All heavy atoms as an XYZ file, in Angstrom:
566
protein
N      15.712     14.702     44.610
C      16.173     14.459     43.253
C      15.930     13.021     42.805
O      15.701     12.782     41.628
C      17.655     14.811     43.132
C      17.884     16.298     43.182
N      18.990     16.857     42.627
C      17.176     17.317     43.679
C      18.940     18.148     42.794
N      17.834     18.454     43.441
N      16.008     12.092     43.729
C      15.836     10.699     43.324
C      14.411     10.412     42.850
O      14.198      9.562     42.021
C      16.224      9.755     44.463
O      15.343      9.950     45.556
N      13.441     11.158     43.398
C      12.064     10.979     42.926
C      11.869     11.585     41.537
O      11.097     11.094     40.743
C      11.075     11.615     43.915
C      10.936     10.940     45.262
C       9.990     11.738     46.158
C      10.425      9.525     45.106
N      12.562     12.645     41.283
C      12.419     13.310     39.992
C      13.001     12.455     38.859
O      12.450     12.400     37.776
C      13.112     14.669     40.042
C      12.876     15.474     38.824
C      13.416     16.866     39.002
N      13.173     17.613     37.791
C      13.893     18.609     37.368
N      14.909     19.023     38.084
N      13.609     19.224     36.252
N      14.099     11.803     39.099
C      14.764     10.973     38.086
C      13.853      9.897     37.516
O      13.634      9.835     36.314
N      13.282      9.026     38.344
C      12.401      7.976     37.813
C      11.173      8.534     37.106
O      10.704      7.970     36.132
C      11.995      7.187     39.057
C      13.087      7.430     40.030
C      13.568      8.827     39.758
N      10.662      9.660     37.607
C       9.501     10.257     36.956
C       9.853     10.672     35.524
O       9.107     10.424     34.584
C       9.001     11.468     37.747
C       7.759     12.086     37.168
C       7.255     13.231     37.999
C       6.005     13.811     37.363
N       5.570     15.000     38.057
N      11.007     11.276     35.352
C      11.448     11.676     34.016
C      11.640     10.434     33.144
O      11.210     10.396     31.996
C      12.741     12.513     34.082
C      12.442     13.867     34.729
C      13.342     12.695     32.704
C      13.674     14.687     35.023
N      12.234      9.410     33.695
C      12.433      8.173     32.935
C      11.083      7.574     32.517
O      10.929      7.123     31.402
C      13.224      7.144     33.759
C      14.687      7.467     33.881
S      15.520      7.442     32.281
C      15.470      5.699     31.937
N      10.116      7.601     33.429
C       8.800      7.052     33.100
C       8.176      7.847     31.959
O       7.572      7.269     31.059
C       7.897      7.066     34.328
N       8.318      9.165     31.974
C       7.776      9.986     30.900
C       8.475      9.692     29.585
O       7.840      9.624     28.545
C       7.904     11.468     31.261
C       6.967     11.893     32.367
C       7.187     13.338     32.775
O       7.853     14.074     32.036
O       6.688     13.721     33.847
N       9.772      9.507     29.617
C      10.530      9.197     28.403
C      10.072      7.854     27.848
O       9.804      7.716     26.668
C      12.049      9.215     28.678
C      12.497     10.642     28.959
C      12.805      8.626     27.498
C      13.922     10.758     29.428
N       9.934      6.864     28.728
C       9.488      5.547     28.266
C       8.073      5.626     27.702
O       7.779      5.049     26.679
C       9.556      4.533     29.406
C      10.954      4.119     29.772
C      10.947      3.091     30.862
C      12.356      2.725     31.251
N      12.395      1.752     32.340
N       7.214      6.352     28.373
C       5.837      6.490     27.898
C       5.815      7.153     26.526
O       5.129      6.706     25.620
C       5.015      7.299     28.890
C       3.568      7.446     28.499
C       2.794      8.206     29.553
C       1.349      8.357     29.129
N       0.600      9.148     30.108
N       6.606      8.197     26.350
C       6.683      8.878     25.065
C       7.209      7.915     24.001
O       6.701      7.858     22.906
C       7.589     10.114     25.177
C       7.735     10.942     23.918
C       6.387     11.521     23.514
C       8.741     12.062     24.137
N       8.185      7.144     24.346
C       8.759      6.195     23.401
C       7.709      5.162     22.970
O       7.617      4.818     21.810
C       9.962      5.497     24.034
O      10.468      4.528     23.156
N       6.919      4.697     23.912
C       5.862      3.732     23.586
C       4.826      4.391     22.677
O       4.390      3.808     21.681
C       5.205      3.188     24.874
C       3.944      2.407     24.548
C       6.184      2.323     25.644
N       4.459      5.630     22.996
C       3.493      6.339     22.155
C       4.037      6.521     20.745
O       3.323      6.306     19.768
C       3.171      7.708     22.769
C       2.293      7.628     23.987
C       2.049      8.998     24.600
O       2.043      9.987     23.853
O       1.867      9.050     25.819
N       5.304      6.888     20.658
C       5.901      7.065     19.330
C       5.928      5.745     18.579
O       5.645      5.701     17.379
C       7.318      7.624     19.458
C       7.360      9.080     19.852
C       8.774      9.567     20.065
O       9.678      8.790     20.362
N       8.970     10.868     19.926
N       6.240      4.683     19.270
C       6.281      3.365     18.640
C       4.896      2.969     18.137
O       4.751      2.502     17.007
C       6.803      2.315     19.635
O       8.106      2.709     20.086
C       6.886      0.945     18.998
N       3.880      3.169     18.961
C       2.513      2.843     18.536
C       2.090      3.689     17.345
O       1.470      3.187     16.405
C       1.539      3.033     19.695
C       1.625      2.000     20.817
C       0.711      2.397     21.958
C       1.283      0.612     20.301
N       2.429      4.970     17.373
C       2.091      5.835     16.244
C       2.778      5.380     14.975
O       2.200      5.398     13.891
C       2.446      7.293     16.558
C       1.497      7.902     17.568
O       0.374      7.440     17.735
N       1.958      8.922     18.259
N       4.031      4.957     15.094
C       4.765      4.473     13.929
C       4.121      3.199     13.386
O       3.953      3.048     12.182
C       6.228      4.227     14.265
C       7.011      3.704     13.079
C       8.479      3.738     13.316
C       9.307      3.165     12.205
N       8.783      3.199     10.876
N       3.748      2.298     14.280
C       3.095      1.052     13.853
C       1.781      1.370     13.145
O       1.483      0.826     12.081
C       2.859      0.125     15.070
C       4.199     -0.420     15.564
C       1.910     -1.014     14.702
C       4.107     -1.142     16.883
N       1.001      2.275     13.727
C      -0.273      2.654     13.091
C      -0.034      3.274     11.721
O      -0.743      2.991     10.764
C      -1.029      3.625     13.996
C      -1.591      2.970     15.232
C      -2.389      3.954     16.075
N      -2.744      3.353     17.340
C      -2.369      3.822     18.529
N      -1.642      4.914     18.618
N      -2.731      3.207     19.624
N       0.969      4.133     11.656
C       1.289      4.778     10.375
C       1.723      3.729      9.343
O       1.277      3.758      8.197
C       2.394      5.817     10.568
C       2.882      6.408      9.289
N       2.145      7.322      8.571
C       4.019      6.199      8.571
C       2.809      7.658      7.477
N       3.943      6.989      7.461
N       2.594      2.814      9.763
C       3.072      1.769      8.840
C       1.920      0.910      8.342
O       1.881      0.519      7.176
C       4.130      0.894      9.512
C       5.439      1.633      9.745
O       5.621      2.726      9.175
O       6.281      1.111     10.511
N       0.961      0.618      9.228
C      -0.197     -0.178      8.812
C      -1.052      0.597      7.814
O      -1.556      0.029      6.857
C      -1.018     -0.596     10.032
C      -0.351     -1.679     10.860
C      -1.127     -2.018     12.119
O      -2.142     -1.349     12.408
O      -0.713     -2.956     12.810
N      -1.202      1.892      8.045
C      -1.985      2.715      7.117
C      -1.297      2.777      5.767
O      -1.949      2.677      4.722
C      -2.178      4.116      7.693
N       0.017      2.926      5.770
C       0.770      2.952      4.513
C       0.638      1.614      3.810
O       0.430      1.547      2.601
C       2.252      3.300      4.778
C       3.094      3.062      3.535
C       2.389      4.734      5.250
N       0.723      0.537      4.573
C       0.594     -0.794      3.994
C      -0.788     -0.959      3.362
O      -0.906     -1.474      2.254
C       0.809     -1.850      5.079
C       0.761     -3.269      4.573
C       1.007     -4.256      5.690
C       0.860     -5.674      5.221
N       0.982     -6.629      6.310
N      -1.806     -0.488      4.054
C      -3.162     -0.599      3.515
C      -3.282      0.183      2.210
O      -3.857     -0.294      1.247
C      -4.180     -0.083      4.527
O      -4.176     -0.903      5.669
N      -2.730      1.401      2.188
C      -2.762      2.195      0.950
C      -1.992      1.478     -0.146
O      -2.416      1.423     -1.291
C      -2.155      3.581      1.197
C      -3.151      4.559      1.756
C      -2.542      5.925      1.890
N      -2.119      6.037      3.286
C      -1.063      6.688      3.723
N      -0.307      7.341      2.892
N      -0.772      6.726      4.992
N      -0.863      0.912      0.232
C      -0.036      0.197     -0.741
C      -0.776     -1.032     -1.270
O      -0.748     -1.315     -2.470
C       1.282     -0.210     -0.093
O       2.060     -0.963     -0.972
N      -1.431     -1.753     -0.375
C      -2.193     -2.930     -0.809
C      -3.333     -2.537     -1.741
O      -3.585     -3.213     -2.738
C      -2.741     -3.680      0.408
C      -1.680     -4.439      1.165
C      -2.208     -5.082      2.429
O      -3.357     -4.781      2.842
O      -1.468     -5.890      3.018
N      -4.024     -1.426     -1.412
C      -5.107     -0.962     -2.293
C      -4.560     -0.589     -3.662
O      -5.149     -0.914     -4.692
C      -5.822      0.241     -1.672
C      -6.824     -0.127     -0.603
C      -7.743      1.043     -0.282
N      -7.029      2.226      0.155
C      -6.692      2.516      1.413
N      -7.027      1.682      2.366
N      -6.056      3.622      1.714
N      -3.420      0.071     -3.683
C      -2.795      0.462     -4.949
C      -2.417     -0.782     -5.747
O      -2.632     -0.842     -6.954
C      -1.566      1.330     -4.673
C      -1.067      2.047     -5.892
C       0.095      2.991     -5.611
N      -0.011      3.718     -4.371
C       0.835      3.593     -3.341
N       1.849      2.765     -3.411
N       0.676      4.289     -2.244
N      -1.867     -1.780     -5.059
C      -1.505     -3.021     -5.742
C      -2.735     -3.692     -6.344
O      -2.692     -4.200     -7.469
C      -0.807     -3.983     -4.779
C       0.599     -3.528     -4.407
O       1.136     -2.626     -5.091
O       1.150     -4.070     -3.434
N      -3.833     -3.704     -5.598
C      -5.062     -4.307     -6.109
C      -5.576     -3.539     -7.325
O      -6.012     -4.143     -8.311
C      -6.127     -4.340     -5.010
C      -5.835     -5.340     -3.919
C      -6.782     -5.223     -2.743
O      -7.688     -4.357     -2.769
O      -6.628     -6.010     -1.792
N      -5.522     -2.221     -7.255
C      -5.959     -1.408     -8.398
C      -5.072     -1.673     -9.605
O      -5.560     -1.767    -10.741
C      -5.928      0.076     -8.033
C      -7.006      0.467     -7.050
C      -6.833      1.888     -6.541
O      -5.770      2.480     -6.661
N      -7.888      2.443     -5.972
N      -3.766     -1.811     -9.380
C      -2.854     -2.108    -10.479
C      -3.158     -3.470    -11.088
O      -3.095     -3.635    -12.306
C      -1.401     -2.056    -10.010
C      -0.895     -0.642     -9.869
O      -1.446      0.289    -10.444
N       0.162     -0.469     -9.102
N      -3.490     -4.437    -10.250
C      -3.843     -5.764    -10.761
C      -5.087     -5.691    -11.647
O      -5.131     -6.318    -12.712
C      -4.087     -6.739     -9.602
C      -2.804     -7.105     -8.870
O      -1.700     -6.847     -9.410
O      -2.903     -7.634     -7.736
N      -6.076     -4.930    -11.215
C      -7.297     -4.772    -12.010
C      -6.964     -4.116    -13.346
O      -7.426     -4.551    -14.408
C      -8.350     -3.945    -11.230
C      -9.496     -3.538    -12.142
C      -8.856     -4.733    -10.039
N      -6.141     -3.071    -13.300
C      -5.764     -2.385    -14.542
C      -4.948     -3.295    -15.453
O      -5.134     -3.285    -16.673
C      -4.984     -1.108    -14.226
C      -5.798      0.003    -13.576
C      -4.883      1.144    -13.150
C      -6.870      0.503    -14.509
N      -4.059     -4.088    -14.878
C      -3.275     -5.032    -15.689
C      -4.176     -6.028    -16.404
O      -3.973     -6.348    -17.577
C      -2.256     -5.783    -14.820
C      -1.083     -4.906    -14.400
O      -0.873     -3.836    -15.022
O      -0.369     -5.302    -13.449
N      -5.189     -6.523    -15.694
C      -6.139     -7.452    -16.306
C      -6.909     -6.769    -17.436
O      -7.150     -7.365    -18.482
C      -7.110     -8.006    -15.253
C      -6.494     -9.029    -14.336
C      -6.019    -10.261    -15.075
O      -6.759    -10.776    -15.947
O      -4.898    -10.713    -14.793
N      -7.298     -5.536    -17.223
C      -8.034     -4.788    -18.250
C      -7.150     -4.576    -19.484
O      -7.601     -4.731    -20.617
C      -8.502     -3.441    -17.673
C      -9.325     -2.617    -18.623
C     -10.701     -3.195    -18.915
O     -11.118     -4.155    -18.241
O     -11.356     -2.678    -19.824
N      -5.893     -4.240    -19.261
C      -4.955     -4.059    -20.383
C      -4.798     -5.370    -21.145
O      -4.827     -5.394    -22.380
C      -3.591     -3.552    -19.869
C      -3.726     -2.108    -19.390
C      -2.515     -3.672    -20.947
C      -2.513     -1.601    -18.624
N      -4.650     -6.467    -20.420
C      -4.512     -7.780    -21.057
C      -5.747     -8.101    -21.905
O      -5.628     -8.546    -23.046
C      -4.317     -8.845    -19.975
C      -4.131    -10.239    -20.500
C      -3.954    -11.213    -19.357
C      -3.929    -12.629    -19.857
N      -3.862    -13.593    -18.751
N      -6.928     -7.840    -21.354
C      -8.177     -8.103    -22.071
C      -8.259     -7.255    -23.344
O      -8.620     -7.750    -24.414
C      -9.367     -7.794    -21.159
C     -10.714     -8.155    -21.749
C     -11.864     -7.646    -20.915
N     -11.956     -6.186    -20.913
C     -12.426     -5.468    -21.941
N     -12.848     -6.064    -23.029
N     -12.488     -4.149    -21.866
N      -7.888     -5.984    -23.225
C      -7.960     -5.094    -24.382
C      -6.949     -5.495    -25.463
O      -7.250     -5.426    -26.662
C      -7.735     -3.645    -23.940
C      -8.865     -3.124    -23.083
S      -8.572     -1.476    -22.448
C      -9.024     -0.528    -23.883
N      -5.772     -5.930    -25.067
C      -4.783     -6.390    -26.055
C      -5.292     -7.610    -26.806
O      -5.135     -7.722    -28.018
C      -3.459     -6.729    -25.362
C      -2.641     -5.522    -25.019
C      -1.307     -5.916    -24.417
N      -0.528     -4.735    -24.109
C       0.287     -4.637    -23.078
N       0.437     -5.648    -22.256
N       0.967     -3.541    -22.875
N      -5.867     -8.548    -26.060
C      -6.417     -9.743    -26.698
C      -7.525     -9.379    -27.675
O      -7.596     -9.918    -28.783
C      -6.922    -10.721    -25.633
C      -5.808    -11.351    -24.818
C      -6.321    -12.144    -23.628
O      -7.538    -12.078    -23.316
O      -5.493    -12.816    -22.987
N      -8.360     -8.455    -27.259
C      -9.449     -8.016    -28.131
C      -8.896     -7.342    -29.396
O      -9.367     -7.589    -30.504
C     -10.361     -7.038    -27.379
C     -11.569     -6.608    -28.176
C     -12.464     -5.697    -27.372
O     -12.046     -5.116    -26.378
N     -13.711     -5.574    -27.795
N      -7.887     -6.508    -29.237
C      -7.280     -5.835    -30.390
C      -6.674     -6.857    -31.350
O      -6.841     -6.761    -32.574
C      -6.188     -4.868    -29.919
C      -5.559     -4.083    -31.054
C      -4.352     -3.378    -30.565
N      -3.494     -4.382    -29.960
C      -2.176     -4.361    -29.956
N      -1.543     -3.365    -30.478
N      -1.478     -5.314    -29.409
N      -5.989     -7.865    -30.805
C      -5.399     -8.894    -31.670
C      -6.479     -9.646    -32.442
O      -6.315     -9.942    -33.627
C      -4.558     -9.862    -30.833
C      -3.240     -9.294    -30.297
C      -2.586    -10.298    -29.351
C      -2.304     -8.928    -31.430
N      -7.591     -9.962    -31.772
C      -8.695    -10.642    -32.464
C      -9.241     -9.777    -33.591
O      -9.486    -10.258    -34.700
C      -9.815    -10.984    -31.470
C      -9.552    -12.202    -30.634
C     -10.809    -12.687    -29.924
N     -11.418    -11.661    -29.079
C     -11.102    -11.438    -27.800
N     -10.183    -12.184    -27.216
N     -11.714    -10.492    -27.111
N      -9.407     -8.492    -33.319
C      -9.915     -7.581    -34.347
C      -8.937     -7.454    -35.509
O      -9.345     -7.432    -36.674
C     -10.207     -6.207    -33.746
C     -11.386     -6.142    -32.790
C     -11.432     -4.792    -32.100
C     -12.680     -6.428    -33.523
N      -7.651     -7.382    -35.209
C      -6.651     -7.283    -36.273
C      -6.653     -8.538    -37.140
O      -6.544     -8.466    -38.351
C      -5.264     -7.039    -35.681
C      -5.072     -5.631    -35.148
C      -3.737     -5.435    -34.461
O      -2.989     -6.422    -34.289
O      -3.442     -4.290    -34.080
N      -6.774     -9.702    -36.501
C      -6.819    -10.953    -37.266
C      -8.054    -10.986    -38.161
O      -7.995    -11.399    -39.314
C      -6.832    -12.161    -36.320
C      -5.461    -12.577    -35.881
C      -5.501    -13.899    -35.129
N      -4.902    -13.673    -33.822
C      -5.492    -13.873    -32.644
N      -6.717    -14.339    -32.582
N      -4.864    -13.625    -31.538
N      -9.158    -10.542    -37.615
C     -10.407    -10.520    -38.366
C     -10.285     -9.578    -39.572
O     -10.743     -9.889    -40.677
C     -11.554    -10.069    -37.450
C     -12.919    -10.357    -38.047
C     -14.036     -9.946    -37.106
N     -14.104    -10.849    -35.952
C     -14.791    -10.576    -34.847
N     -15.441     -9.452    -34.733
N     -14.823    -11.449    -33.882
N      -9.662     -8.440    -39.398
C      -9.472     -7.480    -40.487
C      -8.568     -8.071    -41.574
O      -8.821     -7.898    -42.757
C      -8.873     -6.175    -39.967
C      -9.876     -5.295    -39.269
C      -9.238     -3.982    -38.803
O      -8.017     -3.862    -38.719
N     -10.078     -3.028    -38.468
N      -7.513     -8.779    -41.162
C      -6.601     -9.384    -42.148
C      -7.317    -10.434    -42.987
O      -7.081    -10.566    -44.168
C      -5.398    -10.008    -41.449
C      -4.304     -9.010    -41.185
C      -3.030     -9.677    -40.706
N      -2.740     -9.130    -39.386
C      -2.420     -9.820    -38.303
N      -2.359    -11.125    -38.351
N      -2.171     -9.224    -37.179
N      -8.198    -11.188    -42.357
C      -8.954    -12.212    -43.087
C      -9.879    -11.566    -44.116
O     -10.097    -12.103    -45.184
C      -9.789    -13.077    -42.107
C      -8.963    -14.044    -41.332
C      -9.861    -14.864    -40.431
C      -9.032    -15.854    -39.624
N      -9.903    -16.646    -38.745
N     -10.432    -10.412    -43.784
C     -11.358     -9.736    -44.697
C     -10.627     -9.075    -45.857
O     -11.201     -8.893    -46.905
C     -12.169     -8.685    -43.935
C     -13.167     -9.283    -42.983
C     -13.920     -8.223    -42.182
O     -13.659     -7.037    -42.327
N     -14.854     -8.662    -41.341
N      -9.356     -8.748    -45.677
C      -8.596     -8.068    -46.764
C      -8.202     -9.001    -47.828
O      -8.244     -9.824    -48.376
C      -7.324     -7.404    -46.210
C      -7.659     -6.181    -45.367
O      -8.779     -5.682    -45.439
O      -6.764     -5.754    -44.619
């Protein structure tokens, strides 16, 4: 029985390490997806800002012509 006990403990520890590594890998993948989403949002925010500025310029130009 004493040989069986440590073997079971070793398997439990090994499983725990595997689960921990899988969690770390998963968290990194989620972080990467999150970072990509943040970058895409930044690009879209810049595009929105550019379009608003352009619209304001056009509106000012139209007011001058009226």
